[in-house]
LODREN-922767 format. One record per residue: x, y negated, z negated of N, C-alpha, C in turn; residue in three letters. Coordinates in nm, 3 decimals, padded with zeros to 5 digits. Last residue first. Example, Ala and Ser with C-alpha at 12.3 -4.5 7.8 and 13.67 -1.06 7.14 Angstrom:
2
+---------+---------+---------+---------+---------+---------+---------+---------+---------+------+
!    n_xx !    n_yy !    n_zz !   ca_xx !   ca_yy !   ca_zz !    c_xx !    c_yy !    c_zz ! type !
+---------+---------+---------+---------+---------+---------+---------+---------+---------+------+
!  01.285 !  00.225 ! -00.708 !  01.367 !  00.106 ! -00.714 !  01.290 ! -00.003 ! -00.787 !  SER !
!  01.319 !  00.569 ! -00.780 !  01.230 !  00.450 ! -00.780 !  01.320 !  00.330 ! -00.780 !  ALA !
+---------+---------+---------+---------+---------+---------+---------+---------+---------+------+
! end
This chain:
144
+---------+---------+---------+---------+---------+---------+---------+---------+---------+------+
!    n_xx !    n_yy !    n_zz !   ca_xx !   ca_yy !   ca_zz !    c_xx !    c_yy !    c_zz ! type !
+---------+---------+---------+---------+---------+---------+---------+---------+---------+------+
!  01.787 ! -02.773 ! -01.368 !  01.792 ! -02.826 ! -01.498 !  01.845 ! -02.968 ! -01.483 !  UNK !
!  01.542 ! -02.618 ! -01.142 !  01.661 ! -02.700 ! -01.159 !  01.661 ! -02.748 ! -01.304 !  UNK !
!  01.414 ! -02.278 ! -01.201 !  01.383 ! -02.425 ! -01.221 !  01.518 ! -02.508 ! -01.240 !  UNK !
!  01.400 ! -01.994 ! -01.014 !  01.491 ! -02.073 ! -01.103 !  01.454 ! -02.221 ! -01.104 !  UNK !
!  01.214 ! -01.708 ! -00.995 !  01.199 ! -01.841 ! -00.988 !  01.303 ! -01.911 ! -01.072 !  UNK !
!  01.265 ! -01.411 ! -00.835 !  01.298 ! -01.484 ! -00.945 !  01.291 ! -01.640 ! -00.913 !  UNK !
!  01.071 ! -01.124 ! -00.724 !  01.116 ! -01.258 ! -00.702 !  01.146 ! -01.329 ! -00.831 !  UNK !
!  01.207 ! -00.794 ! -00.694 !  01.121 ! -00.887 ! -00.768 !  01.174 ! -01.041 ! -00.745 !  UNK !
!  01.273 ! -00.663 ! -00.388 !  01.320 ! -00.715 ! -00.504 !  01.227 ! -00.813 ! -00.551 !  UNK !
!  01.277 ! -00.427 ! -00.132 !  01.202 ! -00.497 ! -00.206 !  01.286 ! -00.534 ! -00.328 !  UNK !
!  01.381 ! -00.256 !  00.083 !  01.455 ! -00.371 !  00.048 !  01.373 ! -00.464 ! -00.043 !  UNK !
!  01.228 ! -00.010 !  00.058 !  01.350 ! -00.006 !  00.013 !  01.440 ! -00.155 !  00.003 !  UNK !
!  00.911 ! -00.112 ! -00.109 !  00.975 ! -00.073 !  00.030 !  01.125 ! -00.082 ! -00.019 !  UNK !
!  00.774 !  00.072 ! -00.361 !  00.844 ! -00.032 ! -00.301 !  00.919 !  00.005 ! -00.184 !  UNK !
!  00.521 !  00.174 ! -00.578 !  00.585 !  00.216 ! -00.456 !  00.646 !  00.087 ! -00.397 !  UNK !
!  00.409 !  00.289 ! -00.896 !  00.451 !  00.161 ! -00.809 !  00.533 !  00.223 ! -00.691 !  UNK !
!  00.140 !  00.390 ! -01.106 !  00.238 !  00.413 ! -01.013 !  00.285 !  00.288 ! -00.933 !  UNK !
!  00.015 !  00.267 ! -01.304 !  00.007 !  00.425 ! -01.306 !  00.128 !  00.456 ! -01.218 !  UNK !
! -00.019 !  00.032 ! -01.544 !  00.025 !  00.063 ! -01.427 !  00.063 !  00.202 ! -01.424 !  UNK !
! -00.350 ! -00.041 ! -01.665 ! -00.224 !  00.022 ! -01.709 ! -00.157 !  00.055 ! -01.559 !  UNK !
! -00.618 ! -00.141 ! -01.616 ! -00.528 ! -00.230 ! -01.644 ! -00.387 ! -00.169 ! -01.687 !  UNK !
! -00.741 !  00.126 ! -01.559 ! -00.769 !  00.059 ! -01.677 ! -00.646 ! -00.058 ! -01.706 !  UNK !
! -00.481 !  00.165 ! -01.336 ! -00.619 !  00.222 ! -01.386 ! -00.628 !  00.167 ! -01.531 !  UNK !
! -00.292 !  00.047 ! -01.056 ! -00.348 !  00.038 ! -01.200 ! -00.488 !  00.097 ! -01.217 !  UNK !
! -00.024 !  00.056 ! -00.842 ! -00.165 !  00.114 ! -00.875 ! -00.180 !  00.107 ! -01.008 !  UNK !
!  00.124 ! -00.146 ! -00.616 !  00.117 ! -00.109 ! -00.756 ! -00.028 ! -00.060 ! -00.777 !  UNK !
!  00.369 ! -00.190 ! -00.368 !  00.226 ! -00.140 ! -00.402 !  00.228 ! -00.121 ! -00.520 !  UNK !
!  00.547 ! -00.431 ! -00.163 !  00.533 ! -00.346 ! -00.296 !  00.387 ! -00.312 ! -00.311 !  UNK !
!  00.761 ! -00.519 !  00.096 !  00.628 ! -00.513 !  00.026 !  00.646 ! -00.419 ! -00.081 !  UNK !
!  00.927 ! -00.766 !  00.352 !  00.920 ! -00.636 !  00.268 !  00.788 ! -00.637 !  00.185 !  UNK !
!  00.855 ! -00.906 !  00.574 !  00.987 ! -00.889 !  00.542 !  00.992 ! -00.758 !  00.461 !  UNK !
!  00.650 ! -00.957 !  00.846 !  00.663 ! -00.901 !  00.712 !  00.794 ! -00.842 !  00.685 !  UNK !
!  00.655 ! -01.270 !  01.033 !  00.638 ! -01.139 !  01.008 !  00.646 ! -01.092 !  00.876 !  UNK !
!  00.649 ! -01.554 !  01.001 !  00.766 ! -01.491 !  01.068 !  00.766 ! -01.343 !  01.018 !  UNK !
!  00.419 ! -01.697 !  00.964 !  00.498 ! -01.635 !  00.849 !  00.619 ! -01.570 !  00.888 !  UNK !
!  00.337 ! -01.765 !  01.237 !  00.365 ! -01.863 !  01.130 !  00.445 ! -01.797 !  01.017 !  UNK !
!  00.330 ! -01.501 !  01.359 !  00.435 ! -01.596 !  01.411 !  00.452 ! -01.709 !  01.297 !  UNK !
!  00.129 ! -01.380 !  01.225 !  00.263 ! -01.326 !  01.231 !  00.364 ! -01.418 !  01.264 !  UNK !
! -00.075 ! -01.551 !  01.260 ! -00.032 ! -01.553 !  01.131 !  00.108 ! -01.486 !  01.139 !  UNK !
! -00.114 ! -01.532 !  01.544 ! -00.074 ! -01.662 !  01.476 ! -00.029 ! -01.658 !  01.337 !  UNK !
! -00.079 ! -01.203 !  01.539 ! -00.084 ! -01.301 !  01.628 ! -00.029 ! -01.429 !  01.556 !  UNK !
! -00.114 ! -01.050 !  01.213 ! -00.125 ! -01.039 !  01.358 ! -00.119 ! -01.175 !  01.425 !  UNK !
! -00.095 ! -00.842 !  00.969 ! -00.066 ! -00.947 !  00.993 ! -00.045 ! -00.956 !  01.145 !  UNK !
! -00.311 ! -00.585 !  00.789 ! -00.247 ! -00.637 !  00.919 ! -00.226 ! -00.790 !  00.936 !  UNK !
! -00.351 ! -00.329 !  00.580 ! -00.324 ! -00.488 !  00.595 ! -00.248 ! -00.498 !  00.715 !  UNK !
! -00.560 ! -00.078 !  00.515 ! -00.469 ! -00.111 !  00.611 ! -00.465 ! -00.272 !  00.601 !  UNK !
! -00.604 !  00.202 !  00.298 ! -00.621 !  00.047 !  00.328 ! -00.525 !  00.012 !  00.437 !  UNK !
! -00.775 !  00.482 !  00.213 ! -00.676 !  00.422 !  00.306 ! -00.717 !  00.278 !  00.312 !  UNK !
! -00.815 !  00.750 ! -00.046 ! -00.872 !  00.652 !  00.050 ! -00.731 !  00.592 !  00.127 !  UNK !
! -00.970 !  00.920 ! -00.317 ! -00.886 !  00.922 ! -00.206 ! -00.925 !  00.812 ! -00.106 !  UNK !
! -01.160 !  00.832 ! -00.518 ! -01.027 !  00.890 ! -00.577 ! -00.924 !  00.893 ! -00.456 !  UNK !
! -01.307 !  00.503 ! -00.466 ! -01.292 !  00.659 ! -00.450 ! -01.156 !  00.716 ! -00.490 !  UNK !
! -01.261 !  00.237 ! -00.464 ! -01.405 !  00.287 ! -00.503 ! -01.409 !  00.446 ! -00.497 !  UNK !
! -01.056 ! -00.002 ! -00.543 ! -01.036 !  00.130 ! -00.521 ! -01.186 !  00.198 ! -00.566 !  UNK !
! -00.948 ! -00.303 ! -00.404 ! -01.052 ! -00.245 ! -00.491 ! -01.058 ! -00.099 ! -00.464 !  UNK !
! -00.658 ! -00.483 ! -00.401 ! -00.724 ! -00.373 ! -00.339 ! -00.826 ! -00.309 ! -00.433 !  UNK !
! -00.534 ! -00.813 ! -00.347 ! -00.596 ! -00.719 ! -00.445 ! -00.672 ! -00.607 ! -00.376 !  UNK !
! -00.241 ! -00.920 ! -00.230 ! -00.376 ! -00.865 ! -00.170 ! -00.412 ! -00.798 ! -00.279 !  UNK !
! -00.035 ! -01.190 ! -00.214 ! -00.088 ! -01.090 ! -00.302 ! -00.227 ! -01.054 ! -00.254 !  UNK !
!  00.266 ! -01.310 ! -00.055 !  00.107 ! -01.296 ! -00.033 !  00.079 ! -01.179 ! -00.116 !  UNK !
!  00.505 ! -01.543 ! -00.045 !  00.453 ! -01.426 ! -00.112 !  00.301 ! -01.423 ! -00.098 !  UNK !
!  00.727 ! -01.656 !  00.206 !  00.591 ! -01.667 !  00.143 !  00.553 ! -01.539 !  00.080 !  UNK !
!  00.970 ! -01.609 !  00.356 !  00.963 ! -01.610 !  00.199 !  00.853 ! -01.650 !  00.134 !  UNK !
!  00.924 ! -01.598 !  00.624 !  00.959 ! -01.720 !  00.569 !  00.955 ! -01.732 !  00.413 !  UNK !
!  00.862 ! -01.331 !  00.634 !  00.988 ! -01.346 !  00.694 !  01.033 ! -01.501 !  00.654 !  UNK !
!  00.678 ! -01.229 !  00.320 !  00.705 ! -01.268 !  00.466 !  00.848 ! -01.305 !  00.499 !  UNK !
!  00.613 ! -00.995 !  00.109 !  00.697 ! -01.109 !  00.108 !  00.726 ! -01.113 !  00.271 !  UNK !
!  00.323 ! -00.869 ! -00.053 !  00.394 ! -00.884 !  00.073 !  00.480 ! -01.008 !  00.062 !  UNK !
!  00.173 ! -00.656 ! -00.285 !  00.252 ! -00.769 ! -00.264 !  00.338 ! -00.763 ! -00.148 !  UNK !
! -00.120 ! -00.530 ! -00.358 ! -00.017 ! -00.524 ! -00.238 !  00.051 ! -00.660 ! -00.238 !  UNK !
! -00.252 ! -00.356 ! -00.622 ! -00.197 ! -00.482 ! -00.576 ! -00.091 ! -00.457 ! -00.470 !  UNK !
! -00.551 ! -00.165 ! -00.689 ! -00.424 ! -00.195 ! -00.635 ! -00.379 ! -00.319 ! -00.600 !  UNK !
! -00.751 ! -00.020 ! -00.954 ! -00.727 ! -00.112 ! -00.847 ! -00.582 ! -00.093 ! -00.802 !  UNK !
! -01.014 !  00.147 ! -01.129 ! -00.875 !  00.149 ! -01.062 ! -00.862 !  00.051 ! -00.977 !  UNK !
! -01.249 !  00.149 ! -01.234 ! -01.147 !  00.099 ! -01.316 ! -01.001 !  00.096 ! -01.270 !  UNK !
! -01.447 !  00.276 ! -01.084 ! -01.465 !  00.133 ! -01.124 ! -01.351 !  00.076 ! -01.201 !  UNK !
! -01.400 !  00.598 ! -01.208 ! -01.472 !  00.515 ! -01.117 ! -01.474 !  00.369 ! -01.163 !  UNK !
! -01.078 !  00.691 ! -01.302 ! -01.209 !  00.648 ! -01.366 ! -01.278 !  00.552 ! -01.250 !  UNK !
! -00.813 !  00.911 ! -01.281 ! -00.916 !  00.831 ! -01.190 ! -01.039 !  00.815 ! -01.266 !  UNK !
! -00.677 !  01.109 ! -01.388 ! -00.622 !  00.959 ! -01.400 ! -00.734 !  00.868 ! -01.358 !  UNK !
! -00.736 !  01.348 ! -01.332 ! -00.728 !  01.320 ! -01.480 ! -00.703 !  01.186 ! -01.506 !  UNK !
! -00.751 !  01.366 ! -01.061 ! -00.884 !  01.347 ! -01.118 ! -00.856 !  01.308 ! -01.279 !  UNK !
! -00.493 !  01.158 ! -00.902 ! -00.552 !  01.290 ! -00.958 ! -00.671 !  01.267 ! -01.062 !  UNK !
! -00.552 !  00.975 ! -00.611 ! -00.544 !  00.955 ! -00.755 ! -00.572 !  01.088 ! -00.810 !  UNK !
! -00.426 !  00.902 ! -00.332 ! -00.471 !  01.033 ! -00.390 ! -00.445 !  01.023 ! -00.537 !  UNK !
! -00.386 !  00.659 ! -00.069 ! -00.383 !  00.703 ! -00.221 ! -00.477 !  00.834 ! -00.245 !  UNK !
! -00.197 !  00.458 !  00.168 ! -00.300 !  00.580 !  00.134 ! -00.282 !  00.616 ! -00.017 !  UNK !
! -00.163 !  00.184 !  00.338 ! -00.159 !  00.243 !  00.211 ! -00.261 !  00.358 !  00.199 !  UNK !
!  00.018 !  00.047 !  00.602 ! -00.090 !  00.131 !  00.577 ! -00.068 !  00.196 !  00.440 !  UNK !
!  00.062 ! -00.270 !  00.734 !  00.099 ! -00.164 !  00.624 ! -00.023 ! -00.075 !  00.611 !  UNK !
!  00.154 ! -00.385 !  01.061 !  00.045 ! -00.361 !  00.980 !  00.139 ! -00.251 !  00.869 !  UNK !
!  00.229 ! -00.656 !  01.273 !  00.265 ! -00.552 !  01.208 !  00.158 ! -00.526 !  01.100 !  UNK !
!  00.203 ! -00.781 !  01.615 !  00.207 ! -00.793 !  01.471 !  00.263 ! -00.662 !  01.399 !  UNK !
! -00.012 ! -00.893 !  01.887 !  00.112 ! -00.834 !  01.836 !  00.111 ! -00.855 !  01.677 !  UNK !
! -00.225 ! -00.866 !  02.169 ! -00.201 ! -00.897 !  02.038 ! -00.069 ! -00.832 !  02.002 !  UNK !
! -00.368 ! -00.987 !  02.497 ! -00.271 ! -00.911 !  02.400 ! -00.255 ! -00.951 !  02.272 !  UNK !
! -00.686 ! -00.973 !  02.590 ! -00.595 ! -01.079 !  02.520 ! -00.502 ! -01.005 !  02.430 !  UNK !
! -00.738 ! -00.768 !  02.751 ! -00.735 ! -00.889 !  02.813 ! -00.660 ! -01.005 !  02.732 !  UNK !
! -00.715 ! -00.543 !  02.613 ! -00.612 ! -00.576 !  02.697 ! -00.602 ! -00.690 !  02.754 !  UNK !
! -00.957 ! -00.526 !  02.488 ! -00.836 ! -00.565 !  02.415 ! -00.724 ! -00.596 !  02.500 !  UNK !
! -01.143 ! -00.437 !  02.657 ! -01.148 ! -00.569 !  02.644 ! -01.034 ! -00.609 !  02.570 !  UNK !
! -01.077 ! -00.166 !  02.888 ! -01.058 ! -00.212 !  02.743 ! -01.060 ! -00.368 !  02.729 !  UNK !
! -01.093 !  00.087 !  03.115 ! -01.101 ! -00.034 !  03.086 ! -01.113 ! -00.058 !  02.936 !  UNK !
! -00.792 !  00.317 !  03.138 ! -00.948 !  00.294 !  03.137 ! -00.966 !  00.140 !  03.077 !  UNK !
! -00.527 !  00.432 !  03.152 ! -00.576 !  00.345 !  03.249 ! -00.727 !  00.318 !  03.253 !  UNK !
! -00.391 !  00.556 !  02.956 ! -00.483 !  00.650 !  03.035 ! -00.558 !  00.569 !  03.143 !  UNK !
! -00.250 !  00.358 !  02.830 ! -00.170 !  00.492 !  02.874 ! -00.264 !  00.571 !  02.969 !  UNK !
! -00.428 !  00.177 !  02.767 ! -00.331 !  00.131 !  02.843 ! -00.263 !  00.254 !  02.896 !  UNK !
! -00.606 !  00.311 !  02.584 ! -00.654 !  00.274 !  02.724 ! -00.557 !  00.225 !  02.811 !  UNK !
! -00.470 !  00.338 !  02.356 ! -00.501 !  00.458 !  02.436 ! -00.519 !  00.424 !  02.570 !  UNK !
! -00.236 !  00.098 !  02.263 ! -00.386 !  00.122 !  02.286 ! -00.389 !  00.252 !  02.379 !  UNK !
! -00.002 ! -00.008 !  02.242 ! -00.019 !  00.105 !  02.167 ! -00.162 !  00.143 !  02.183 !  UNK !
!  00.029 ! -00.240 !  02.380 !  00.074 ! -00.133 !  02.448 !  00.035 ! -00.008 !  02.377 !  UNK !
! -00.058 ! -00.451 !  02.207 ! -00.163 ! -00.397 !  02.292 ! -00.109 ! -00.258 !  02.373 !  UNK !
!  00.088 ! -00.366 !  01.895 !  00.049 ! -00.451 !  02.010 ! -00.024 ! -00.370 !  02.097 !  UNK !
!  00.254 ! -00.326 !  01.567 !  00.136 ! -00.300 !  01.666 !  00.131 ! -00.410 !  01.777 !  UNK !
!  00.486 ! -00.169 !  01.375 !  00.452 ! -00.280 !  01.447 !  00.344 ! -00.238 !  01.565 !  UNK !
!  00.407 ! -00.028 !  01.043 !  00.442 ! -00.016 !  01.177 !  00.406 ! -00.140 !  01.257 !  UNK !
!  00.481 !  00.131 !  00.732 !  00.455 !  00.012 !  00.803 !  00.477 !  00.042 !  00.961 !  UNK !
!  00.326 !  00.318 !  00.447 !  00.420 !  00.295 !  00.560 !  00.391 !  00.176 !  00.634 !  UNK !
!  00.284 !  00.493 !  00.143 !  00.280 !  00.370 !  00.229 !  00.381 !  00.380 !  00.354 !  UNK !
!  00.089 !  00.658 ! -00.075 !  00.186 !  00.697 !  00.046 !  00.176 !  00.553 !  00.125 !  UNK !
!  00.074 !  00.754 ! -00.416 !  00.052 !  00.645 ! -00.316 !  00.145 !  00.694 ! -00.208 !  UNK !
!  00.119 !  00.945 ! -00.600 ! -00.028 !  00.911 ! -00.560 ! -00.040 !  00.833 ! -00.454 !  UNK !
!  00.347 !  01.012 ! -00.697 !  00.331 !  01.033 ! -00.553 !  00.193 !  01.033 ! -00.515 !  UNK !
!  00.301 !  01.182 ! -00.998 !  00.353 !  01.076 ! -00.929 !  00.317 !  01.100 ! -00.782 !  UNK !
!  00.009 !  01.259 ! -01.211 !  00.135 !  01.305 ! -01.134 !  00.187 !  01.177 ! -01.057 !  UNK !
! -00.064 !  01.208 ! -01.552 ! -00.072 !  01.168 ! -01.407 !  00.044 !  01.187 ! -01.321 !  UNK !
! -00.004 !  01.501 ! -01.740 ! -00.019 !  01.358 ! -01.731 ! -00.060 !  01.330 ! -01.576 !  UNK !
!  00.167 !  01.720 ! -01.809 !  00.141 !  01.706 ! -01.691 !  00.094 !  01.565 ! -01.661 !  UNK !
!  00.244 !  01.740 ! -02.087 !  00.340 !  01.686 ! -02.012 !  00.286 !  01.664 ! -01.853 !  UNK !
! -00.003 !  01.847 ! -02.186 !  00.049 !  01.714 ! -02.241 !  00.144 !  01.643 ! -02.155 !  UNK !
!  00.002 !  02.094 ! -02.066 ! -00.121 !  01.997 ! -02.051 ! -00.069 !  01.857 ! -02.074 !  UNK !
!  00.223 !  02.209 ! -02.164 !  00.227 !  02.183 ! -02.022 !  00.110 !  02.105 ! -01.992 !  UNK !
!  00.177 !  02.224 ! -02.459 !  00.283 !  02.133 ! -02.388 !  00.282 !  02.114 ! -02.241 !  UNK !
! -00.020 !  02.410 ! -02.446 ! -00.066 !  02.287 ! -02.483 !  00.053 !  02.174 ! -02.451 !  UNK !
!  00.133 !  02.630 ! -02.365 !  00.021 !  02.581 ! -02.273 ! -00.015 !  02.450 ! -02.317 !  UNK !
!  00.295 !  02.656 ! -02.586 !  00.343 !  02.647 ! -02.441 !  00.243 !  02.581 ! -02.346 !  UNK !
!  00.132 !  02.697 ! -02.799 !  00.214 !  02.592 ! -02.797 !  00.264 !  02.563 ! -02.639 !  UNK !
!  00.012 !  02.937 ! -02.704 ! -00.062 !  02.833 ! -02.720 !  00.016 !  02.705 ! -02.711 !  UNK !
!  00.241 !  03.119 ! -02.703 !  00.164 !  03.089 ! -02.570 !  00.086 !  02.963 ! -02.578 !  UNK !
!  00.297 !  03.129 ! -02.977 !  00.401 !  03.069 ! -02.888 !  00.325 !  03.019 ! -02.762 !  UNK !
!  00.083 !  03.236 ! -03.083 !  00.109 !  03.093 ! -03.110 !  00.199 !  03.035 ! -03.002 !  UNK !
!  00.146 !  03.505 ! -02.969 !  00.019 !  03.427 ! -02.932 !  00.024 !  03.282 ! -02.967 !  UNK !
+---------+---------+---------+---------+---------+---------+---------+---------+---------+------+
! end
């Protein structure tokens, strides 16, 4: 009996906040992705073609980790011209989706999206981090 209680207690303690609470992907977007282009229906978006890239962030925070009003995300984007863009994401529910788009003039000015990272914080504690496979933390070196 005691062995079972110790085993069950250790399972609860080791469970904690599960990993893989964040799902991230990116995709190029342009007017050719519109359904109206493929079926030939009128659409005002076809009049002014657009282009760019979007990052789709989905989260599913386990109930034992989620505290309403205390969880946030930080999306860090490194553009093609090496500009760092930080986007704070407010989390109002346990599951959700956020889409960051860099389009048209911004996409051209920043030379697109090079790489990105998403960090999930609950009560100012890092719960999970997701990084694009080419992400590396920025190192500032001051000339001596």
